[in-house]
Structure formats: C-alpha cells, structure tokens
C-alpha positions in Angstrom: 60.7 152.0 32.8 61.4 148.7 33.9 58.7 146.9 35.3 58.8 144.2 38.0 62.5 145.5 39.2 62.7 146.3 42.8 65.5 148.4 44.4 67.6 146.5 46.8 68.2 148.2 50.2 71.4 148.5 51.9 71.6 146.4 54.8 72.8 148.1 57.9 75.8 146.6 60.0 73.2 146.0 62.8 71.3 143.6 61.0 72.8 140.5 62.5 75.8 139.8 59.9 79.3 140.5 61.3 81.4 143.0 59.8 84.1 142.0 57.4 87.6 141.2 59.4 90.5 140.6 57.2 92.2 137.3 57.8 95.6 138.3 57.1 97.0 139.6 60.4 96.3 136.4 62.5 97.7 134.0 59.5 101.0 136.7 59.8 101.6 136.1 63.2 101.1 132.5 63.1 103.5 132.6 60.2 105.9 134.3 62.3 105.6 132.1 65.2 106.3 129.1 63.1 109.2 130.9 61.6 110.9 131.6 64.9 110.0 127.9 66.0 111.7 126.5 62.8 114.6 128.6 63.2 115.2 127.6 67.1 114.7 123.9 66.1 117.6 124.7 63.4 119.7 125.6 65.9 119.4 123.0 68.0 120.0 120.4 65.5 123.3 122.3 64.1 124.9 122.6 67.6 125.9 118.6 67.8 126.9 118.9 64.2 129.2 121.7 64.7 130.7 119.9 67.7 130.9 116.6 65.6 133.0 118.8 62.9 135.3 120.1 65.4 136.1 116.7 67.0 136.7 115.0 63.7 139.0 118.0 62.3 141.0 117.5 65.7 140.8 113.7 65.1 142.1 114.1 61.6 145.2 116.4 63.0 146.1 113.6 65.6 145.8 111.0 62.9 147.9 112.7 60.6 150.6 112.8 63.5 150.3 109.5 64.3 151.0 108.5 60.8 154.2 110.7 60.7 155.3 109.0 63.8 154.8 105.7 62.4 156.6 106.5 59.5 159.7 108.0 61.4 159.6 104.7 63.6 159.8 102.5 60.6 162.9 104.3 59.5 164.7 104.3 62.7 163.8 100.4 63.0 165.5 99.9 59.6 168.7 101.9 60.6 168.7 99.7 63.8 168.1 96.5 62.2 171.3 97.6 59.4 173.6 98.4 62.3 172.8 95.0 63.9 174.7 93.4 60.9 178.4 93.0 61.0 179.0 95.3 58.1 176.6 97.9 59.8 178.5 98.1 63.0 181.6 98.6 60.9 180.1 101.5 59.1 178.5 103.0 62.3 181.8 102.8 64.2 184.0 104.2 61.1 181.3 107.2 61.3 182.1 107.9 64.7 186.1 107.9 64.2 186.8 104.5 65.1 189.8 102.4 63.5 190.8 98.8 63.6 194.1 98.3 65.5 197.4 99.1 64.0 195.2 101.2 61.3 196.4 104.8 60.6 194.1 107.5 59.4 195.3 108.5 55.8 196.0 112.1 55.3 195.7 113.3 51.9 197.1 116.6 50.8 195.6 118.6 48.5 197.2 120.1 45.8 196.1 123.8 45.5 199.4 125.3 44.5 198.7 124.7 40.6 
C-alpha cells in the first residue's frame, strides 16, 4: 500500500463551521424589491408626461380652430373691402335685387318650342 497517506476524517457540522446556506433567496427577494421600486418610480414619472401629452393634444385642436377662424375672418375682411368700393356697392345691391331709377328688369323668354 501507499506509505505516508493518512485518511481524512469528515468534519461534523458541530465542529464550529457554519453550514452552507444558499445566497440566492435573499438576492431574489432584494431583486424583487428593486423591481417593484423601479415600476413605482416609472409610474410616478409617467403621470406628468401623460398629462402633458393630453394638454398638447387639446392645444393642437384649439390652434387648428383658431387658424380656421383667422382664415375665415380674413376672407370676410376682403369681402367687406370689396363692397366698400363703388363697384362693389353696385354689385352687392344688384345681387339683392336693387335697380337704378328708371331701370326695368329684362325678361327673356326661353324658346323651348323647337
């Protein structure tokens, strides 16, 4: 046999060394706490951003309506300026059926018998 080789005696758990305890469960619990905390923080940050997005959409709608009103007001201003001229007054009056003194309407018969 081999000379000088001694057998190693297994140690008891009572010999003063702590038994092996896996570290995974505490790390998993800590990871879960960190994950929940990050989700909560994300929701706190997303709230004002959602509100800002909603307010921007409302503002865009109001700006579009304002642009439309401004365009229609500009068209009406042009019509008013056109009517303020002498020719514009005559055209506006004739479109409403007014005529000059001693002027008679012209009636044209349509020749539908052909």
